[in-house]
C-alpha positions as CSV (number, residue, x, y, z in Angstrom):
1,M,-2.3,-130.1,-28.3
2,T,-2.4,-126.3,-28.3
3,S,-2.2,-125.8,-24.9
4,L,0.5,-128.5,-24.2
5,N,2.7,-127.1,-27.0
6,D,2.6,-123.3,-25.2
7,E,3.4,-124.7,-22.2
8,D,6.3,-126.5,-23.6
9,L,7.7,-122.9,-25.3
10,S,6.7,-121.2,-21.8
11,Q,9.2,-123.7,-20.3
12,L,11.7,-123.2,-22.9
13,Q,11.6,-119.7,-22.8
14,Q,12.1,-119.9,-18.7
15,E,15.3,-121.8,-19.5
16,V,16.4,-119.1,-21.8
17,Q,15.6,-116.7,-19.1
18,R,17.6,-118.5,-16.3
19,L,20.5,-118.8,-18.6
20,L,20.7,-115.5,-19.7
21,G,20.3,-114.5,-15.8
22,R,23.3,-116.7,-15.2
23,C,25.5,-114.8,-17.6
24,M,24.4,-111.3,-16.3
25,L,25.3,-112.2,-12.6
26,Q,28.6,-113.5,-14.1
27,L,29.4,-110.8,-16.2
28,Q,28.4,-108.3,-13.2
29,Q,31.2,-110.2,-11.0
30,Y,33.7,-109.6,-13.7
31,E,32.9,-105.7,-13.9
32,R,33.0,-105.5,-10.3
33,L,36.6,-107.6,-9.8
34,I,37.9,-105.6,-12.9
35,K,37.2,-102.2,-11.5
36,V,39.1,-103.1,-8.2
37,L,42.2,-104.2,-10.3
38,V,41.9,-100.8,-12.3
39,A,41.3,-98.8,-9.2
40,H,44.0,-100.2,-7.3
41,H,46.8,-101.4,-9.4
42,S,48.2,-97.8,-9.9
43,L,48.9,-95.2,-7.0
44,S,50.6,-91.9,-7.1
45,G,50.8,-88.5,-5.4
46,T,52.3,-87.0,-2.1
47,I,52.7,-89.1,0.5
48,H,50.1,-87.2,2.7
49,D,47.4,-87.0,0.0
50,L,47.5,-90.9,-1.0
51,E,44.2,-91.9,0.6
52,Q,42.1,-89.4,-0.9
53,I,43.7,-90.0,-4.4
54,R,42.8,-93.6,-4.0
55,T,39.4,-92.9,-3.0
56,A,39.1,-91.0,-6.3
57,R,40.5,-93.4,-8.3
58,I,37.7,-96.0,-7.0
59,D,35.2,-93.3,-7.5
60,G,36.1,-92.5,-11.2
61,T,36.0,-96.7,-12.0
62,A,32.5,-96.8,-10.5
63,R,31.1,-94.9,-13.6
64,K,33.4,-96.5,-16.4
65,T,32.0,-99.0,-18.9
66,L,33.0,-102.3,-19.2
67,G,34.6,-101.2,-22.4
68,S,36.7,-98.6,-20.9
69,L,37.8,-100.8,-17.9
70,V,39.2,-103.4,-20.3
71,G,41.0,-100.2,-22.5
72,E,42.5,-99.2,-19.1
73,L,43.2,-102.5,-18.0
74,I,45.2,-103.9,-21.3
75,S,47.4,-100.5,-21.6
76,S,48.3,-100.4,-17.8
77,Y,47.7,-103.2,-16.0
78,V,48.3,-106.0,-18.3
79,V,51.5,-104.9,-20.5
80,A,53.5,-106.9,-23.3
81,D,57.6,-107.3,-23.1
82,E,58.2,-105.0,-20.1
83,I,57.0,-103.3,-17.3
84,R,56.4,-99.7,-17.9
85,P,54.3,-97.2,-15.5
86,P,52.3,-94.9,-17.5
87,E,53.0,-91.3,-17.1
88,D,50.6,-90.6,-14.4
89,A,52.5,-93.4,-12.2
90,M,55.6,-91.4,-12.6
91,I,57.0,-88.2,-10.1
92,E,59.7,-86.4,-11.5
93,S,58.5,-83.1,-10.5
94,P,60.9,-81.2,-8.1
95,E,57.6,-79.4,-6.8
96,A,56.7,-82.9,-5.2
97,P,59.9,-84.0,-3.9
98,G,57.5,-85.9,-1.2
99,G,56.0,-87.9,-3.9
100,F,55.4,-91.6,-4.1
101,A,54.4,-94.3,-6.8
102,M,53.2,-97.4,-7.0
103,H,52.5,-99.5,-10.1
104,M,52.0,-103.0,-10.5
105,S,51.5,-104.8,-13.9
106,V,51.3,-108.2,-15.4
107,R,53.9,-109.1,-17.7
108,L,52.9,-111.2,-20.7
109,P,55.2,-112.3,-23.9
110,V,54.1,-110.4,-27.0
111,T,52.3,-113.2,-28.6
112,D,50.2,-113.8,-25.6
113,F,49.6,-110.5,-24.5
114,A,48.4,-109.8,-27.9
115,R,45.9,-113.0,-27.6
116,V,44.4,-112.1,-24.0
117,E,44.0,-108.5,-25.8
118,C,41.9,-110.2,-28.0
119,E,40.0,-112.4,-25.7
120,L,38.7,-109.4,-23.6
121,R,38.1,-107.2,-26.8
122,E,35.8,-110.4,-27.6
123,L,34.3,-110.3,-24.1
124,V,33.3,-106.8,-24.2
125,D,31.1,-107.5,-27.6
126,L,30.0,-110.7,-25.9
127,R,28.5,-108.6,-23.1
128,N,27.1,-105.7,-25.6
129,N,25.6,-108.6,-27.5
130,L,23.9,-110.1,-24.7
131,V,22.9,-106.8,-23.2
132,H,21.6,-105.2,-26.5
133,H,21.2,-107.6,-29.3
134,F,20.3,-111.3,-27.5
135,I,16.7,-111.2,-28.6
136,D,17.3,-109.4,-31.9
137,Q,19.7,-112.4,-33.0
138,H,17.4,-115.4,-31.3
139,N,13.9,-115.7,-31.8
140,I,12.6,-117.0,-28.6
141,E,8.8,-117.0,-29.8
142,S,9.7,-121.0,-31.3
143,A,11.1,-123.8,-30.1
144,D,14.0,-124.1,-32.1
145,G,14.9,-120.2,-31.4
146,C,14.7,-121.1,-27.9
147,R,17.1,-124.3,-28.0
148,G,19.4,-122.4,-30.2
149,A,19.7,-119.3,-27.7
150,Q,20.2,-121.7,-24.7
151,D,23.3,-123.4,-26.9
152,A,24.1,-120.0,-27.2
153,L,24.0,-118.9,-23.3
154,V,25.7,-122.0,-22.4
155,T,28.8,-121.5,-24.6
156,A,28.8,-117.5,-23.4
157,Y,28.5,-118.7,-19.9
158,R,31.9,-120.9,-20.1
159,R,33.6,-118.0,-21.9
160,I,32.8,-115.3,-19.3
161,D,33.6,-118.1,-16.4
162,Q,37.0,-118.7,-18.2
163,H,37.6,-115.0,-18.2
164,L,36.1,-114.6,-14.4
165,A,38.8,-117.2,-13.6
166,Q,41.8,-115.3,-15.1
167,L,40.8,-112.2,-13.6
168,R,40.6,-113.8,-10.3
169,D,44.4,-115.2,-10.8
170,W,45.0,-111.5,-11.5
171,A,43.3,-110.0,-8.2
172,E,45.0,-112.8,-5.8
173,D,48.5,-111.7,-7.4
174,M,47.7,-108.1,-7.0
175,Q,46.6,-108.9,-3.6
176,N,49.5,-110.6,-2.5
177,V,52.0,-107.8,-3.8
178,R,49.7,-105.3,-2.2
179,Q,50.0,-107.1,1.5
180,A,53.8,-107.7,0.9
181,A,53.9,-104.0,0.0
182,A,51.4,-103.1,3.2
183,A,53.7,-105.3,5.5
184,A,56.7,-103.2,4.4
185,M,55.1,-100.1,5.3
186,Q,54.1,-100.8,8.7
187,S,57.8,-101.1,9.6
188,Q,59.8,-98.0,11.5
189,A,61.8,-97.4,8.4
190,F,59.4,-96.9,6.1
191,R,57.4,-94.8,8.4
192,D,60.5,-92.4,9.2
193,G,61.4,-92.4,5.8
194,F,58.2,-91.8,3.7
195,I,55.8,-90.6,6.5
196,N,57.9,-88.4,8.3
197,G,60.9,-87.8,6.0
198,V,63.6,-88.9,8.1
199,S,66.0,-91.1,6.5
200,S,68.2,-94.0,8.3
201,D,71.3,-91.3,8.4
202,G,68.9,-88.9,10.1
203,T,68.6,-86.7,7.3
204,V,65.3,-84.8,7.0
205,N,63.3,-84.5,3.8
206,W,61.3,-81.4,4.7
207,F,59.1,-81.4,1.7
208,A,57.8,-84.9,3.0
209,A,58.3,-84.3,6.7
210,G,55.3,-85.1,8.6
211,I,55.8,-82.1,11.2
212,V,55.9,-79.8,8.3
213,S,52.5,-81.1,7.0
214,A,50.9,-80.9,10.4
215,L,52.2,-77.1,10.7
216,R,50.3,-76.7,7.5
217,E,47.6,-78.3,9.0
218,A,47.6,-75.9,12.1
219,F,48.2,-72.9,9.7
220,E,44.9,-73.6,8.1
221,A,43.6,-73.8,11.3
222,L,44.9,-70.7,13.0
223,V,45.7,-68.1,10.1
224,C,45.0,-64.7,10.8
225,D,45.9,-61.9,8.1
226,G,48.1,-64.3,6.3
227,W,50.0,-65.6,9.5
228,A,49.9,-68.0,12.2
229,P,50.9,-68.0,15.8
230,L,53.7,-70.5,16.2
231,A,53.2,-71.1,19.9
232,E,49.4,-71.5,19.1
233,A,50.0,-73.8,16.5
234,E,52.5,-76.1,18.6
235,K,49.5,-76.6,21.2
236,W,47.5,-77.6,18.2
237,I,49.5,-80.1,16.8
238,T,50.1,-81.4,20.3
239,A,46.6,-82.2,20.6
240,R,46.2,-83.6,17.1
241,H,49.4,-85.1,16.3
242,P,51.8,-85.4,19.2
243,E,53.7,-88.1,17.6
244,Q,55.0,-84.7,15.6
245,L,57.9,-83.4,17.7
246,P,61.0,-81.2,16.8
247,T,63.4,-83.7,18.4
248,K,62.1,-86.5,15.6
249,Y,63.8,-84.2,13.0
250,G,66.9,-83.0,14.7
251,C,65.5,-80.0,16.0
252,Q,65.4,-78.4,19.5
253,S,62.5,-76.0,19.1
254,W,59.4,-75.1,17.1
255,R,61.5,-72.5,15.4
256,Q,63.9,-74.1,14.5
257,V,61.7,-76.8,12.5
258,V,60.2,-73.6,10.5
259,H,63.6,-72.3,10.2
260,E,64.9,-75.6,8.4
261,A,61.5,-76.1,6.3
262,P,62.2,-74.6,2.9
263,D,58.5,-74.1,2.4
264,L,58.0,-72.3,5.6
265,E,58.2,-68.7,6.5
266,L,58.9,-67.5,9.9
267,R,58.7,-63.7,11.2
268,Y,58.4,-62.2,14.3
269,F,55.9,-59.6,15.2
270,V,55.4,-57.4,18.4
271,I,52.1,-58.1,19.8
272,D,50.8,-56.1,22.9
273,G,54.5,-55.1,23.6
274,E,56.0,-59.1,23.2
275,R,57.7,-60.2,20.6
276,S,56.1,-63.4,19.1
277,A,56.8,-65.8,16.6
278,F,54.5,-66.4,13.5
279,Y,54.9,-68.5,10.2
280,R,53.1,-69.0,7.1
281,P,53.7,-71.4,3.9
282,Q,55.6,-70.2,1.0
283,K,53.9,-70.7,-2.4
284,T,57.3,-70.9,-3.9
285,P,60.1,-72.0,-1.5
286,S,62.9,-69.9,-2.3
287,S,64.7,-67.4,0.3
288,K,63.6,-67.6,4.0
289,L,62.6,-64.3,6.1
290,H,63.2,-63.9,9.9
């Protein structure tokens, strides 16, 4: 009889382990998906740095706990009453006129928001209890304790699964918005306006102009004694960014581009008896030297 009882208890314990493992797998799926929502629902910065910023946000969520992720989700992505982007999603500084900001949120009535917030906090507590306190709360050395643990795990799994289904709905909505935004960003009008800084009426936002960004890259590669030769920069850019041409920005020459860009400075030096154009970025664009 003792041997049979031990075998029965072992089977009960194995079932507890199976159910606990099932809950852990669901929680891991939940944590992976909530990291995606937190990392991708908001993005802001200068247009040419967005990819690096997006990568940094993804890396940042990788080290956050579920409690931190839920806290960020309900303070930024899931909102009550009105959609109000957080301060870090706003770009108002005149020092970054080439900035871009996108913020997606789920808007809920106040009562629904309070309920969802409470349920998400309870999910965090549920996760912590399963990970840290489950053995303390259930005596799995007895048959009755194992049965009680199984009932608790079945209930926990249902709760986790409901939360995961809700999170998947939010993720699907966000993905649909992102796809629509991506389609709009593929248009020539978007590329001209936000990537190249050229509006539909031909006005150029020189701070956001792609050709100015290319000139800055070339400067870093060619700089010597604080200046870069403009003729060499033209060759460097033509090889790497052939689509960036002065005519796209209403200019007849590269010198005119530098002249028009408020954050670039043009100066002529005599080298080996020849007058050559050099340029450099200005930290605080104000007056221009020629």
